[in-house]
C-alpha positions, 0 to 999 in steps of 0.5 A: 520462491518467496511470495509477498502477498497483498491485495492491490498495488496502487501508484501511491504506496501505503505503509504495507506496500512500502514495507513490501517494496523494502522487503523486495529490495532486501531480498534482491540484494541478498540474492533470495528469489521473491515476487510480489503477488496481488489478488485484486484485478488491477490493469495498471499494476505493470505501469505502477511497478516501474515507479517502485523498481519491481519490474519482472517481480510482480503480478496479480491473480488475474495476470496469472489466469490471463496468461500475462504475468510479464511486463511486456508492452504490446504495440498500442493501436492507432485508435483514432485512425481505426475509428475514423477510417475503418469504422467511419465514426465521427470523433468529438474530443473532450475539452477537459480530459484526454477523452473522445466521444464516438458517433456512428454513421447515423450520428448516434452517440455509441461510445466514450473512450478514455485515454491515459494522456493527450497523445491518445495512444494508451487506451484506458477504457471504452464505455458503450451506450444503448439508444437511451444513452444508458451505459451498457458495457465497458471495455477495460484495457491493460496498461500494456495495451491489450483488452483485459476485461469487459463489464456488462452493465444494467440499470444504474450501471450495476455490473451483471457480468465480467469477462477477462481475456488473455492477450490473444482475446481468448476468454479466460475467466467469467464472473456473474452477479445478482442483485441481493437486497439492493447489493450487487453480489458475486454469484459465480466465477468460471475459470475457462480452459485452465489446465484443459478444463473449466473450474467453478467457484462461488466466491472470490475467496475460493478463487484465491485459495485455488490460485495459491494452491495452484501456484505453489511448488515445493519450497515456496513460502507465502508471506501474507501482508493483507490478513484481513482481505486474504487471510481466510483464503490463505488459511484454507490452502493445503496443509503442506504449504508454508504460510507466514502472517505478517502483522503491519499494525496493532492487533487490538482495537484499544491500546489501553488494555491490549489483553482484553480489547476487541481484535481488529478484523484484519487479524481475526483470521490468524489469531482465531486460526493460528494452527493454519499459519506456520509463523507470525512476523511482527516488527517490534518486541512489544507486539511479540510480548503482547501477543504471547501474553494474550494468546496460547498456542500461537505459532513461533513469532519472529521480530523483524522490522518492516524497514531498514536503513542505508548509509546516507550522506548527511550534512547537518549544516544544510538543515533548516532549523525551523523546517518540520516534516510530516509523513502520513496518510490523511486518515483519522488515526494519523491525527495530522491535524495535531501537527498543524495545530502545533505549528499554529501555536509556534508561528508567533515565536518562530515566524519562519517555521514550516511544516511540510506534509507528505501524504495522501488518503481520505479526502474528507481528512485532507479537506479538514486540514486545508480548511484549518490552514486557511482559517488560521492563515497558515498557508505560508507555514503549512504545505501540502506536498502530496505523495513523493516516492523518494523523500531523500531531498526533503529529509536533508533539509528537515530538522524535525519530524512529528509523528501523531498517530494513535497507533502504528505497526512500526512507523517506517516514516520514523525510521526513515527520518532518523536515518537522515539525521532528522529527530522525531518527536512522537506520541508514545504509542503501540507500536514502534516509536519507543523502540526507535526513539530514545526520549531525550536522546534522538527525539522525544516521546510524548503521552498519546494525544497530549497536545500541550506537551507535544507543543512544548517539546517541539518549542523547546527543540526549535529554541535550542540549536545545541539540542538540535545538533545533539539529537541529529547526531544521535539519530544517525548513530542509533539507526545503525541497529537497523542497517540492511545487514542487520535486518537481512540477518533476521530474515536469513535466520527465519528463512533457514528455520522455515527451510529446515521445517519444510525438509522435516515435513517432506 
């Protein structure tokens, strides 16, 4: 089995999870066995997998130990009837949410229940209160319908213990916490009745390593996509287990001198303990060169893009010449404000110019963007569209994408845009744009943070219909280097090499 290992699968994808979904589809199309693994507790993961087509191919560490790795949905209980008829509770419905307050026979406020929606079928959690109305306990229900976790709380709602259950209500794991210098610190993990005995761990990292070692069978390969969070747990597993570290971003904090700049914490483990990893995987040749120039004794480095293109039916006549698209998380390194500021300068000359922003993330960043739009009267030109799983319909209308990050690992959004005939004007950063965009052919590369040059390049593009058409055609042509077949061949070569090494080692 090929395991793609991450931390958490949310209902909205970040770049890393998007890369995992792409890789899963490619492996599925190739007929190679693959599963996405996540190490954080997530009672909604089997609801989220449906959004991304990962049914039956995704579970968490907690699912594994709770004996619930499948997607099967239990029959949801009629909680309202149970509380009223069996418990004799009085129910008080909350106006602003699908929630219910519960009062016992003595009219004491004892619990607060939160449901997923207004039909009150899918219970999400129940909070329990003491006689002083202090929250003392929370039951968390898995999206599949069963009680999954109970949290015991103390003052200021700090967690003192957690208990995890299987579908039959049996305790499968316990965690205890203590307050250390004002912080809630995990002190013990007890894995209950696993393989006919209890197991004890001091840290989450120890539990993760045990999980990886226990799950592993001969021939399996772990692809670690979250090196900062689980890299050390991966490094600590048995020496006969094959582990590949996947780089999804720049490894150095500063891009001016990648040979001496401090390393990002996300890649400290694989780069300081390279002997613990069988292979590094990067998305660009430039990152491979930079790593090999800085470090000795690295494992082999494979260059495999995190995305690939599929043949798209593109009608260039449907594109709106002054419609720009931006696809990025709202976070400081993405510098989305630069795009908005370009549009602010374009409005006078192009009164129909539009920038459609697709993304989510840091609320402070989004608030700054919205404030700028309001302050500069751009509400008819800049649109916040949120997270959209499939942007195909948007790309068919767009004529340009701006990319203003100060760093990337590859820029999936750039590849996706180009595959729909949407040229990209991007800052020339490490890593990705220079391998996807040929300056003056299918877009433009602009010196990082040169906002004036960015504006002039966008302005020149919007003023020249002939240039637009030329860039669009070249975008479609040049992305053929990243077809599913081409990327699949790179993975095939890597898997063959790994298999050969495993055979020799055995």
